[in-house]
Structures are given as C-alpha cells and as structure tokens.
N, C-alpha and C positions, 0 to 999 in steps of 0.2 A: 537386693537393693543396696547392700553395703558397697559393692564395687562402684556404683554411681556416686556415692558420697565421697569415696576416695578419689575418683577421677575429678569430681568437682573441686576438691581441695587442691589437687595438682594444677588444675587450670587457674584457680584463683590465685595461687602463689607463683604462677608463671612458669611452672615446670612443664616441659614439652617432651613427650615420648620420642626417643630417637634423636633428640637435639644434638647430643654429643657426637653423632656420626655425620652431621652436616658439614659441608665444606665452608669455611669462613675465612676471611682475609682481614688484615688490618687496614683500616681506612681512617686515619686520624682526622678529626673533624673540627679542630680549632677550639674545642671546649677546654676548660680548666677545672681541675679537681683539687680540693684541699681536704686532707684527712686529718682530723683532730681527735686525739684520744685523751680521756680522763682516766688515768691508771687506777684500776680497782674501784671504780665508782659504782655503787649498787643501784639497781633499777628501783629499789624501794624508795630511795631519796629522790631520784629523778622524777618519779611519777606520784610520790606521796608526800614529799617534803620531809621535814625533820621527824624523827621517830620519838614518840612521847616517852617510851621506856628508857631511851638513851639520853635524851636531852634533860631528863629529870634525875639522872643517876650521877651523883657527884664523883663516882669512880671514873666516869668517862667524860663528864662535863664539869670543868673546874668552876665556872661561873654560870650557874644555871639561869639566874635572873637576866644577865646581859644577853646570853645566847638566845633565850626565849624572846626577849625584846626584839632581837634581830630577825629571828627565823620562825617564830611560832605564830600560829593562827588557828582559828577554830575548825577549819576543814582541810582535808588533804589538798584540795585544789588551791586554796589560799596559801597553804604552806609551801607548795612546790613553786608557786609564782613568786613568793617572797625570796625563796632560796635561789631560783634561777629565772630572773625576770625576762631575759632575752629569749631563752628557750620557750617560755610559755606565752609571752606576749608577741613575739615575732615569728620564731621558727614554727611553733605549733599552728600558726595561722597561715603561713606561706609554704610550709614544708610538711614533714610527717615524722612521727616517732613510733617506733616499733619496740615492743618488749614489755608492755604493761600486762603482766601475767594475770592480773585480776580481770582483764577484759578479754582474755584468751589469746593475746598476741605474745608469742614466745620467741626469744632469741637465746641461743646457747652456744658455748664453745663446742667444737667437734673434738678437739683434743681432750684427753682424759686427765690432764695434770692441773689445769686451772691456775697456772702460773704465768708470769709476764712474758718470758722468752717464748714459751710455746704459743701463747696467745698472739703475740706480734708476728711470729712466723706464720701462723694460720691466717691472720688478717692480710698479710702482704704476699703470700704465696698461693692462697686459695686451697691449701691442703693442711691437714693436721699430721705432723710428722711424729710418729711414735718414738723416734730416736731422740727427739728434743724433749727432755723430761725435767729440766731444771733451769735455773737462771745462771748457770755457769757461763763465764765469758769465753765461749768457744766460737770460733769463726763458723758461721752458718754455711753449710755446703749447698743449701738450696738457693736457686736463683729466685730473687724476689721480683715482684711486678715493677717496682720503681726502677730497678736495674734494667729490666727488659725495655721499659718505655724510654729510658734515657738513651738507648741505642737507636731509636727510630728517628727518621728524618723529621725535623721540626721540633723535636723534643730534646735533642742533644744539648746538655748543659742548661736545660730548663726544668730540671728535676732537683728537688732539695728536701732534706730532712733536718729539722732543728728540734731538739728534745731535751728534757730535763735530766733524764736517766742516762748514765754514762755507758750503758751496755749496748747502745744502738750501733756503734761501729762494728760490733761483733754480730749482732742480729742481721744487719744489712751487709755484712762482710765488706767493709769500706774499701779495702785494698783492691778487691775484685770488682765491686759494683761501679765505681767510677763517677758517681754523682755526689753532690755536695752534702756532707753530713757534719753537723756540729752538735755536740751533746755534752752533758755533764758540765764540768768546769774547763773544758777545752777552749782556748782562745780561738778567735777567727783569724786566720792567716791571710796575708796578701800585701801587695805593695800600695794599694789605693784604698785603705780603710777609711771609713767616714769617722767623724768625731764621735758619733754614737758608738760605733764598733770599738774604737779605741777606749772609750770610757767603760764599756762593758767588759772588755778584756782586763782593764785595771781592777775592776771590782772582783772579777773571778780569780785574779792573781793573789788576792788576799790569803795569807797562810791559814786563816781561820776556816777556809773552805777546802783546804787541800785534801782532807780525808773524806769529804762528802761524796757519795755516789750519785746524788742528784743535786741540781741547783734549784734555786727559787724559780717558780713558774713565771714570775713577772720578768725575770731576766730572759727566760726563753721567749716570752711574748715580745719584749723589746727587740731581741735578736731577730725574731721572725719578721717583725714589722720592717726593720731596717733592711733585711735581706730582700723582702718583697719590693720595697721602694727602689733599691739599687738594681736588682737582677730580674725582677718580674718573672718568677718561675711559673710554668704552666701546670705543674703537678708538685704538690708540696705536702709534707707530713709535719705536723706540729704535735709533739708528745708532751703532755703535762703529767706531773707525778705527785702533786701536792696531796691529792685525796688518798693515795695509797700510803704515802709517808705518814700522814696523820692517822690512818687506820692502824697501821702496824704499831704506832706509838700509843694506841688506845686513847686518843684524844678526839672525842666525838665533836667537841666544839670547834677544834681546828679543822677537822674533816669537813664540817659544814662551811666554815669560812673559806677553805680552799676550793670547795665546790662553787661557792658564790664568786670567788675570784676567777675561776675557770669560765663561768658564764660571762663575766665582764670581758675576759680575754677573747672569747668567741665573738662576742658582740663587737669588740674593737677591730678584730680581723675582718669580720663581715662588712662593717661600715667602711673600712679602709678599701677593700677590694671593690665595693660597689661605687666608690668615688673615683675609680681609675678606669679609663676607657679600655685598657687591656683586659679587664675582668668583668665590667658591668654587663649584666644580662647574658653572660655565657660562662658562668662559674657555678660549680656545685660544692657545697660543704658536706662531707660525711663525718659525723661525730659519733664516737663509740667508745667502748672500753675493752681492755684486754682480758679481763676476767671479772667475775663477781666476788662477793664476800659472803661470809656466814649469814644465813637467813634469820638467825635468832639473836636476841640481845647478848647472850653469853658467848657468841662466836662471831659477831659482826666484824671484828677487827682482823680476823684471820681469813685465809683462803687456801685452797689446795685440795688434793684428791679426797682427803678424809673430812673435809668441811662442807656440810650440806649447804647448797645454794651457790657455791663458787662457780658453777658452770653457767649461771643465769646472767645474761648480759642484755644489751639494748643497742639500738641503732637509731640515729636521728639524721635527717637529710633536708637540705634546703638548696634551691637553685632553680634555674630556668628550665631544667629537664625534669624536675620533681613535681609530681602532682600534689596540690595543697590539700592533703587528706587529713592533716592534723594527727591526732592520737588514733592510731590504728586499733580498731576494736573487733576486727574479724578474727576468728579462730585461725591460727596458722603457726607454722614453725619455720624459722629461719636460723641460719648458723653463721658464726663468725667468718667462716671460710667464704661465704657468699660475697663478702665485701670486695675481694680482689676482682671477681667477675663483674661486679657493679661498676668499679672504677673503669675496667676495660670497656664495658658497654657504653658508659658515658663519654669516653674518649674516642670511641670507634676502634679500640684495640681489642679484637675479638679472639685472637688465636692463643693468647696466653692461658686463659682460664675459661671454662664453660660453666662454672658454678654461678649462675646468674641469680640475683635477687629477683623477685617477681616483676616481670615487665609491666604488669598492670598497675604498678605503683609509680611508673614513670610517665612523663608527659609524652603521649604518642606523637609520632610524626604525622603531619597532615596527609590524609588519603589512605592511612593504614587501617586495618581492621579494628585496632584498638581505638582509633579516633572516632569510629562510628558506634562504639559500644555505649 
C-alpha cells in the first residue's frame, strides 16, 4: 500500500510522471508576475509571529517593553497578524501560504549552502548550482528566467529588478541579461528621470551610504513604485534585505520591525497594481525568501550549511490565477527551485523550466479536469 500513498502525494503536489518529456511551447498569455523576497526571513515568524524567547531576551531585543507592545499577543495567530497584517488579513484569505512545518507543509532550498547568492540563483533559474557556494560577487554563468522572458515578444523591456542588496547585478549578470536592474545605492540613470527618481538618487549619493552593501528597503519600495508608474513592467522582482541585515546584527527588535515594514511594502505594491488597469485582475504576487535562519534561539541570527534550520523556507502567492486556499495544511514538500517553473506556468512560458509547483494550487482553466475536481 505504500506505493499508493507515494503516488497520491505526487498527484496532490502536481507532479506528473513523464511530464519532463512532453513537448511544450511558450505561449505568453498577458499575465503579470511580481516576485518579492524578504531576505533571510524565517518561517517561524511568518506563521507564528514574535518568538517569546527572543523578544524577552535583552541581548537581542534592546527595548522589550516597546517591542512587545508592538508585536506581542497571547496566541501565535494573533502575533503573526500583528506582525504582518496584510499577509494574514488579505493574502491568507485571497491567496495561499506554504511552509508552515507544524501543519506538515514544507518548503526547502534544494541548494546545500543556505546563503543568499545560491538561493536567488535557485529561485530564478529553477536549479541548484553546486558551483555557486558563496555570496562572492562573481558574474553568474547561468541564464536566469527573467533574462529569458525579456527576450520574448511582448516582454522585451517589460522586465525589471529593483533590490536593496548590491549583489544582484552579479546574480542576474546585468551585462548579459539586458533587462533593467537597480540595486544597492546605484542611482537610476536616464534622460527623463522623474522628480521622485532624482530625489532618491540624491539620497543615495550621500557619502554616509557609500560603504553600505544594502540600502534601506523603503528606498527600494519607492524606487519600485516609481518604476511601475513610469514603465509598467509585466515581470518584476523586488528584493528586500532589512530582515537579513537585522538578523546578522543580532537585533531581533529591528528584525521584527523590518518584517512589519516589508508587510506594508507588499501591501503598498499590491494596492498600487490593483488600482491600475494594466495589472488589475491579471497579476500574481509570489512572495518568498532566499534562505532560512537558525531554528533555535542561540542560532536564529545566523544561517548556512552548519546552521540547522537554514534550508527551511516558505512561499506565499496571491493573484487571479491562485486558488484562495489560505494556509496550506496538507502534508507536502516543495522546493525553492519550483518558483521559476511557477512563474513560467503563470506567464505561459513553459520551455524554460519544468519544475512546476503543484498545479492543484492554481485556479484551473474552465473545462479542464482540475476545474471539475
């Protein structure tokens, strides 16, 4: 009977035998996809809110009283809603969240290094490259999905990446990729900059930021909003770094604040695109992280091969193609590399990657077998 259970799990998670051998073609369908990452944000806080052992530890939380007033509540459900109100009041009702390991839903990195560069490479190529084992700023030899999409009819110059960490021009191999990339404290270049872009360039030109490898996520947010308003990309990546920065600094109170800021950024971007005819009712947000962090109070601030819990991640999705399943409670295993295939599936770009997330989690097309289930 074990083989029946295994087959049942494969069907549940949308894995089809022989699927990789089927002939598929690209058929762009007019959908839009935004990928947003919260660097190094643990599933523990996403699904359970503030950790009592960390919020009460003065070594990690400088002002326990204030932080508890902001983010503490009696139950995990109340705490997570306080920390990330958009995720739990909007996305959880209209979309779905995977990765609550206490409910049996597991998401992991497939790469073995549990670092940012390997994680982002896996997210955007659909493969874990064993040769990418550090965060060194080396031009990525792998073609990424955004680069591939940017070459397709209807998507040329409609792909963009705006991120807080300054390593993304290397991760995406900016010189080769050909799509718009702005990260770290790099200014936006061009002859017709808006007043907002000019102001953001001036802020980033401040010598105080010259040595920083990441910029404030709010600057990334404002930069992304202005780029969306002006250029209306169809596929966009927004990379936030505040949670990882605070984690490495061992500042749990700041980690929680940055997570709360990220929730407001996601809400702001979602509300913006839903108010624009170019995006309303044909846009999906995929929200995830590049790696986990230590699973225990003494290791929460770190991550990597020797830190237990670092491979544990999560995925959240909302959009017209996403079934409103809320918090996924079925036993199952997904991987970070599935995200590239998911983006391709949503856009009708099928040839780049066959590593699909479960099709049963998408809103099926009318008349298909899934629609009758």
